[in-house]
GUVEXKE-90538 format. One record per atom (N, C-alpha, C): y, x, z; residue in one letter. Coordinates in steps of 0.02 Angstrom, whole numbers, plus 32768, in hexadecimal, padded with zeros to 4 digits. Example, Ala and Ser with C-alpha at 12.3 -4.5 7.8 and 13.67 -1.06 7.14 Angstrom:
2
7EE482948186a;7F1F82678186a;7F5B82948186a;7F9082828162s;7FCB82AC8165s;80028285818As;
//
This chain:
136
DFA37AA2D7BFx;DFD37ACBD79Cx;DFEC7B00D7CDx;DFEF7B3CD7B8x;E0037B73D7E4x;E04C7B85D7DBx;E0657BACD80Ax;E0A97BC5D807x;E0B57BE9D7C5x;E0857C12D7B3x;E08C7C39D775x;E0947C0CD737x;E06C7BD7D733x;E0707BACD6F9x;E0B07B82D6F9x;E0CE7B78D734x;E10E7B54D737x;E1487B81D724x;E1447BC1D735x;E17C7BEFD72Cx;E17B7C10D6E6x;E1417C1DD6CAx;E13D7C40D68Ax;E1677C20D652x;E1687BDDD64Cx;E1907BC0D615x;E1DB7BCCD61Ax;E1F37BDCD656x;E23B7BE8D65Ex;E24C7C32D661x;E21A7C5CD659x;E2257CA5D65Bx;E2577CB9D626x;E2887CE0D63Bx;E2BB7CF7D60Dx;E2F67CC7D605x;E2EF7C8AD61Fx;E3257C59D619x;E34D7C4FD65Ax;E3317C65D691x;E3527C5CD6D2x;E3597C9FD6F5x;E38B7CA3D71Fx;E3967CDFD746x;E3717CDBD789x;E36F7C9FD7A6x;E34F7C95D7E7x;E31E7C5BD7E4x;E2E87C62D809x;E2B97C2CD816x;E2C17C1CD860x;E2D97BE1D870x;E2E77BCED8B5x;E2AC7BA6D8D0x;E2947BBAD90Ax;E2587B9AD926x;E2607B90D971x;E2317B69D98Dx;E2327B5FD9D5x;E20A7B96D9F8x;E20A7B96DA3Bx;E1E97BCCDA60x;E19E7BD5DA51x;E17E7BA3DA36x;E1367BA9DA26x;E1297BE0D9F2x;E15C7BF5D9CEx;E1547C27D999x;E1637C6DD9B2x;E1647C77D9F3x;E16F7CB9DA11x;E1307CE1DA08x;E12A7D00D9CEx;E0EE7D25D9BBx;E1037D5FD98Fx;E0F27D9BD9A4x;E1047DD7D97Fx;E0EA7DD6D937x;E0AE7DBCD92Dx;E0917DBAD8EAx;E0B97D8BD8BDx;E0CE7D52D8D7x;E0F77D24D8B0x;E13A7D43D89Fx;E1567D67D8D0x;E1967D88D8C3x;E18F7DBCD88Bx;E15B7DE5D88Fx;E1507E19D85Cx;E1447DF9D817x;E11C7DC4D815x;E10F7DA1D7D6x;E1517D88D7B8x;E17A7D67D7E2x;E1B97D4CD7CAx;E1E87D83D7B2x;E1EB7DB8D7D8x;E2187DF0D7C8x;E2007E17D78Bx;E1C17E2AD78Ax;E1A77E56D756x;E1957E32D715x;E1747DFAD719x;E15B7DD7D6DEx;E1907DA6D6C3x;E1B07D81D6EFx;E1E07D4ED6D9x;E2287D68D6D5x;E2327DA5D6EDx;E2747DC4D6EDx;E2A87D95D70Dx;E2967D7CD747x;E2C27D51D76Ex;E2BA7D64D7B8x;E2E37D47D7E2x;E2DE7D55D829x;E2C77D16D84Dx;E2927D1DD875x;E27B7CE6D89Fx;E2A77CE5D8DDx;E2C87CACD8E9x;E2F57CA5D922x;E2D97C6FD950x;E2CB7C81D98Ex;E2B27C52D9BFx;E2CA7C69DA03x;E2C87C3CDA35x;E2DC7C51DA78x;E2AC7C85DA93x;E2C47CC0DA9Bx;E2997CF8DAB0x;E2B77D17DAEFx;E28C7D28DB1Ex;E2A37D43DB5Ex;E28A7D8ADB68x;E2AF7DADDB92x;E29B7DF1DBA5x;E2757DECDBE7x;E23F7E11DBECx;E2177E13DC28x;E2137E5BDC41x;E1F57E64DC7Cx;E1E97EA8DC93x;E1BB7ECBDC61x;E1C87F0ADC55x;E1A07F32DC26x;E1A37F17DBDEx;E1DA7EF9DBCCx;E1E27EE0DB88x;E1E77F1BDB57x;E1BF7F1BDB22x;E1C27F51DAF1x;E2077F52DACEx;E21D7F8DDAB9x;E25F7F94DA99x;E2687F67DA5Cx;E2337F5CDA35x;E2387F31D9FAx;E24A7EE9DA0Ex;E22C7ED2DA44x;E23A7E8EDA5Cx;E2817E8ADA79x;E2987EBFDA99x;E2DC7EC0DAB5x;E30F7EB6DA7Dx;E3027ED4DA42x;E32F7ECBDA09x;E3317E81D9F4x;E2F77E60D9F5x;E2F57E19D9E4x;E31B7DEFDA17x;E3147E01DA57x;E3387DDEDA8Cx;E3837DE7DA83x;E3987E24DA73x;E3DF7E31DA69x;E3FA7E08DA2Fx;E3D47E04D9F8x;E3EB7DDCD9BFx;E3F07D92D9D2x;E3BC7D77D9F2x;E3BD7D31DA05x;E3F87D21DA32x;E4097D4EDA5Fx;E4407D42DA8Ex;E4847D52DA70x;E4867D71DA35x;E4C57D81DA16x;E4E77D42D9FAx;E5267D47D9EAx;E54B7D0ED9CDx;E5297CF8D98Cx;E5177D28D962x;E4F77D18D922x;E4B37CF6D92Dx;E48C7D0FD95Dx;E44B7CF1D96Cx;E4517CABD987x;E4827CA0D9B2x;E48D7C5DD9CEx;E4A57C2CD998x;E4CF7C45D96Ax;E4E57C1AD933x;E4AA7C07D907x;E47E7C37D8F9x;E4447C29D8CFx;E4177BF5D8F2x;E40A7C00D932x;E3DE7BD2D957x;E3FD7B8CD95Ex;E43F7B89D962x;E45F7B48D96Bx;E4577B1BD92Fx;E4457B36D8F5x;E43B7B0CD8BAx;E4007ADCD8C5x;E3D37AEED8F0x;E39B7AC2D901x;E3B37A80D91Dx;E3EA7A82D942x;E4057A46D962x;E4237A15D930x;E4347A2CD8F5x;E45279FFD8C4x;E42379EDD88Bx;E3E57A04D890x;E3B679F5D85Ax;E37679D5D874x;E34E79FBD897x;E30C79E3D8ACx;E30F79B4D8E8x;E33079C9D91Cx;E32F79A3D95Ax;E34B795CD954x;E3847952D933x;E39C790CD92Cx;E36A78DFD908x;E34A78F9D8D4x;E31978D0D8B1x;E2DF78BDD8DFx;E2C678ECD906x;E29078DCD935x;E2A678A8D967x;E2E378AED980x;E2FC787DD9B1x;E3037838D992x;E31B7834D955x;E32177F4D932x;E2DC77D4D92Ax;E2AB77FCD913x;E26877E1D909x;E24977CAD94Bx;E25077F3D97Fx;E23477E1D9C0x;E25377A0D9DAx;E295779AD9D3x;E2B8775FD9EBx;E2A87722D9C1x;E2AA7728D980x;E29F76F0D952x;E25976D4D958x;E2277700D95Dx;E1E176EAD95Dx;E1C276EAD9A3x;E1EA76F8D9D6x;E1D176F6DA1Bx;E19A7728DA28x;E1A27764DA0Dx;E16E7797DA13x;E17F77C5DA4Dx;E15477C6DA80x;E15B77F6DAB6x;E1327833DAA5x;E0F27828DA9Fx;E0C4785BDA85x;E0A0783CDA4Ax;E08B7865DA1Cx;E06A784AD9E1x;E0297828D9F4x;E01B77EED9D6x;DFDE77C9D9E6x;DFA077E4D9C2x;DFA8781BD99Ex;DF717838D978x;DF6A7882D98Ax;DF32789FD977x;DF2578E6D984x;DF147909D942x;DF21794BD941x;DF117972D905x;DF4E7979D8D9x;DF5779B4D8BCx;DF9379C2D895x;DF9A7994D859x;DF66798DD831x;DF6B7964D7F4x;DF7A791BD804x;DF577900D835x;DF6278B9D847x;DFA878B1D865x;DFBD78E0D88Fx;E00078DCD8ADx;E03678E1D877x;E02C790FD848x;E05C7917D811x;E06178D6D7E8x;E02878B7D7DAx;E0287878D7B5x;E04C7841D7DCx;E041783ED81Dx;E062780CD847x;E0AE7816D846x;E0C47854D851x;E10C7862D852x;E12C7855D80Ex;E10B786BD7D9x;E1267860D796x;E12A7815D785x;E0FA77EFD79Dx;E0FD77A6D793x;E1397789D7B7x;E14677A0D7F4x;E1817789D819x;E1C1779BD7F3x;E1C577D8D7D9x;E20077EED7B3x;E20877C1D776x;E1D277B3D752x;E1D57789D716x;E1EE7743D727x;E1D37724D75Ax;E1E876E0D76Dx;E23176E1D783x;E2457714D7A8x;E28B7719D7BEx;E2B9771FD781x;E2A7774AD751x;E2D07752D716x;E2D47712D6ECx;E29D76EED6E7x;E29E76AED6C3x;E2CE767DD6E5x;E2CB767AD727x;E2F7764CD74Cx;E340765FD744x;E34F76A0D747x;E39476B7D73Dx;E3AB76A7D6F6x;E38076B3D6C5x;E39176A4D67Fx;E39F7659D677x;E374762FD694x;E37E75E7D690x;E3C275D4D6AEx;E3D275F1D6E7x;E41375E3D706x;E44D75FAD6DAx;E4447631D6B7x;E479764AD68Ax;E484761BD650x;E44E7606D630x;E45675DCD5F4x;E46B7594D605x;E461757FD644x;E477753CD658x;E4BC753DD678x;E4DB7578D67Ax;E520757ED693x;E527757ED6DFx;E4F3758ED703x;E4F77592D74Cx;E52875C9D760x;E55475BAD78Fx;E58675EBD7A5x;E5677626D7CBx;E52D761AD7E8x;E50A764ED80Ex;E4C47656D7F3x;E4BD7678D7BAx;E47B767AD799x;E444769DD7C1x;E45876CAD7EFx;E42476EDD815x;E40C76C5D851x;E428768BD85Dx;E4157660D894x;E3DB7634D87Cx;E39E7649D888x;E3647626D86Cx;E333760CD8A0x;E3407616D8DFx;E3107603D912x;E2FF75B9D910x;E333758ED908x;E3277545D907x;E2FD7531D8CBx;E3077554D894x;E2DF7544D858x;E2957550D865x;E2867580D88Fx;E2407593D89Cx;E2247570D8D9x;E24C7543D8F7x;E234751ED931x;E2357544D972x;E25F7578D976x;E26475A0D9B4x;E2A3758ED9D9x;
//
């Protein structure tokens, strides 16, 4: 699955697409800006001989608005990854390839959600505490 196929369904519904440094790509920025009518926000740095267009992106990322947009990553994606890594003892994925990796991660999310749901319906005071249920 490509960046384009992930972003197209949300085109017109979001103002910013927040990503990690791996998405530092002018073509992805133009696609997000022109086709999806959103702004790609990622940690971007200025280098020697940086083109003026990139300097504008650096200025936005370093602005208060840019930092607020990027900080949303910390309350959505990153905590989920940390929970999954901790719960399932994942350092690096034990599989290779996008489709297989996606299946592995989605399976972990599904099992985690089932365990949390079970804890909720059984009245557990800490429903997100599932490590012992999984033998970890």
